[in-house]
C-alpha positions, 0 to 999 in steps of 0.5 A: 519483517519479511524481505518484501516487507522491508523493501516496500517500506524503503521503495515507498518511504522514497517514493513519498518524498515531499509527498504526503497523504490526508490520512493512512493507507495499510497495505496488508500482504498476508503471510508477509505482513503491513506496509503503512502510510501515515501522512508522509510516514512509512513503516512497517507498523500493523496499526489502524487505518483509514483504508486498509488494501489487502492483496498477496505478495506477487499482486502487491509486487506487481502494483509496486513495481507498475506491472499491475494496474490497482484498479484492474487487480481491486476489479478482480478480485486480486486487491481487497480494499476497506475503508476510505476508497476516495484515499487508495485513488489518492495514493496511486496520484501521490505515488 
């Protein structure tokens, strides 16, 4: 597991404390690994998910830190979303 993925798992676990998603979302960071949020669990598992988001490390870290707007990243092609778009939108409100 890369440092980026390890840090993201730790950060997202803290943000998900007491919260839950009605499904699973996987972040794919090419060359680094994956982060899976399944209900209220966050891990570095590379499992099937209801929604898969793919972004490079710089974009992913920017989204996580609040410096990059996920919608803008999606609209400019820096963030790709496959699967349940509604679940992707719910993720934003949970975090």
